[in-house]
C-alpha positions in Angstrom: 144.1 -20.5 34.8 145.5 -17.5 32.8 149.0 -16.0 33.5 149.8 -12.7 35.0 149.9 -10.9 31.6 146.7 -12.3 30.1 144.8 -11.5 33.5 146.1 -8.0 33.2 145.1 -7.6 29.6 141.7 -9.2 30.1 140.9 -7.1 33.2 141.6 -3.8 31.2 139.2 -5.0 28.5 136.5 -6.0 31.1 137.0 -2.5 32.8 137.0 -0.6 29.5 140.5 0.7 30.1 143.0 1.4 27.5 146.4 1.7 29.4 148.4 0.2 32.3 148.4 3.7 34.0 144.5 3.6 34.2 144.6 0.2 35.6 147.2 0.9 38.1 145.3 3.8 39.4 142.1 1.7 39.7 144.0 -0.9 41.6 145.6 1.8 43.8 149.2 0.7 43.1 152.2 2.4 41.4 152.6 1.9 37.6 156.1 0.3 38.3 154.4 -2.2 40.7 151.9 -3.4 37.8 155.0 -3.5 35.5 156.8 -5.8 38.1 153.7 -8.1 38.1 154.0 -8.4 34.3 157.7 -9.2 34.3 157.6 -11.6 37.5 154.4 -13.3 36.0 152.5 -12.8 39.3 149.7 -10.7 40.5 148.1 -9.5 43.8 144.8 -11.5 43.8 143.5 -9.5 46.7 143.7 -6.3 44.8 142.0 -7.6 41.5 139.3 -9.5 43.3 138.3 -6.2 45.4 138.2 -4.2 42.0 136.2 -7.1 40.4 133.7 -7.0 43.2 133.2 -3.2 43.1 132.6 -3.4 39.3 130.5 -6.6 39.4 132.8 -8.4 37.2 132.8 -12.3 37.2 136.0 -13.5 38.5 135.9 -16.7 36.3 136.1 -14.2 33.2 139.2 -12.6 34.7 141.3 -15.7 35.6 140.0 -18.6 33.7 141.1 -19.6 30.1 137.6 -21.0 29.7 135.2 -19.1 31.8 132.6 -21.6 31.7 134.6 -24.7 32.3 134.6 -24.3 35.9 131.0 -25.1 36.1 131.7 -28.6 34.7 134.5 -29.4 37.0 134.2 -32.1 39.6 134.5 -30.3 42.8 135.6 -33.4 44.7 138.8 -33.2 42.6 139.4 -29.7 44.0 139.6 -30.5 47.7 142.4 -28.6 49.2 144.0 -29.4 52.5 144.5 -26.0 54.5 147.7 -25.9 56.5 147.6 -22.9 58.8 150.7 -21.4 60.3 149.9 -23.2 63.7 150.2 -26.5 62.0 153.5 -25.8 60.0 155.5 -27.7 62.5 153.1 -30.7 62.6 153.4 -31.0 58.9 157.0 -30.8 59.0 157.3 -33.6 61.5 154.6 -35.8 60.3 152.9 -34.7 56.9 150.4 -37.9 56.7 149.2 -37.2 60.1 148.8 -33.5 59.7 146.9 -33.8 56.4 144.5 -36.4 57.9 143.4 -34.0 60.6 143.5 -30.3 59.0 140.3 -28.8 57.5 139.6 -29.2 53.7 138.0 -26.8 51.6 137.0 -26.7 47.8 138.6 -24.2 45.2 136.5 -24.4 42.0 139.8 -23.6 39.7 140.7 -24.9 36.4 144.1 -26.1 37.9 144.8 -28.6 40.4 146.0 -27.9 43.7 146.5 -30.2 46.7 147.6 -28.1 49.7 147.2 -24.3 50.7 149.9 -23.3 53.0 149.3 -20.1 55.3 152.1 -17.4 55.4 153.4 -16.5 58.7 156.4 -14.6 57.8 156.9 -11.1 55.9 159.6 -12.2 53.6 157.5 -12.1 50.5 155.7 -8.9 51.3 154.4 -6.9 49.4 153.8 -9.7 46.8 152.3 -11.9 49.5 150.7 -10.6 52.8 151.0 -12.6 56.0 148.0 -14.7 56.6 147.4 -15.4 53.0 147.0 -19.0 51.9 149.1 -20.2 49.0 147.4 -22.7 46.9 150.0 -25.0 45.7 150.6 -28.3 43.7 153.6 -30.5 44.7 156.1 -30.7 41.9 159.5 -32.2 41.3 162.5 -30.2 42.0 163.5 -30.2 38.6 160.4 -28.6 37.4 161.3 -25.2 39.2 161.5 -22.3 36.9 163.5 -19.0 37.7 161.5 -16.2 39.3 158.6 -18.3 40.3 157.4 -18.3 43.9 157.6 -21.8 45.7 156.5 -23.4 49.0 159.7 -25.4 50.3 160.0 -27.9 53.0 163.4 -27.8 54.1 165.4 -29.9 56.5 166.3 -28.0 59.9 164.1 -24.9 58.7 160.6 -26.0 58.2 157.9 -24.6 55.7 159.2 -21.8 53.6 158.1 -19.5 50.8 160.8 -18.0 48.5 161.1 -17.0 45.0 163.6 -19.2 43.1 166.3 -17.3 41.2 168.9 -19.6 39.9 171.2 -22.5 40.0 174.7 -21.5 41.2 178.0 -22.4 39.9 178.4 -24.8 42.9 175.1 -26.5 41.9 173.3 -24.9 45.0 169.7 -23.5 44.6 169.6 -19.7 45.1 166.1 -18.3 46.5 165.3 -14.7 47.1 162.8 -12.8 49.3 160.7 -10.0 47.9 161.1 -8.2 50.9 164.6 -6.4 51.0 164.9 -6.8 54.7 165.2 -10.5 54.4 168.4 -12.3 53.2 168.4 -14.7 50.4 168.5 -18.4 50.7 171.1 -20.9 49.4 170.1 -24.5 49.5 171.5 -28.0 48.4 169.1 -30.2 46.6 169.4 -32.9 49.3 168.0 -30.3 51.9 164.7 -29.9 50.1 162.2 -32.5 51.2 159.2 -31.1 49.2 158.5 -28.3 46.7 155.1 -26.9 45.8 154.4 -24.6 43.0 152.4 -21.6 44.0 149.2 -21.4 41.7 147.1 -18.9 43.5 147.0 -16.7 46.7 144.0 -16.1 48.8 143.2 -14.3 52.0 141.3 -15.8 54.7 138.5 -13.2 54.4 137.9 -13.7 50.7 134.4 -15.4 50.7 134.7 -17.6 47.6 135.7 -20.9 49.4 133.1 -23.5 49.7 133.5 -25.4 53.0 133.7 -29.1 52.6 
């Protein structure tokens, strides 16, 4: 899948636009919001998908490095477990049991994803809306990169979604929220059971999921 800057560049080409201002107006966002997407290397998928549908643009042409490659993917390898907000506690207590009973869907993406966690808190708004599903892939803690968004399974806290900022002088991990109304989160490595890299964001009403 293309990174945020490549998606923005490709979208402008497909729409016949020359400037970021034109694209921002079409997406109905402020120009500085688009600039923020480029700096943070993240995009609002729902906005882009809506514009593509209105202009009859193939989403594969916007998001994929090799647009035609999705058709040769074995969809059995793209089965994603959907963890709704109602199942967060169950996943926290017993992940294996939760994954065995939750619904599965197929996402025909180039990148591998294992679990989609639904968002139930507004701490990442407006980047991520409540009820969105975060398509994620489990990674090692050492693989985290500053300013990327991650799903965290944290001792005594549960399933959380935050943006990783940096490692502090005391070797703690500092995470921040995109919503200024929420405080930052400071964690020790041993407090984090699992970490998932967010590779896509989908709202439940987006009809590009294939039920499995």
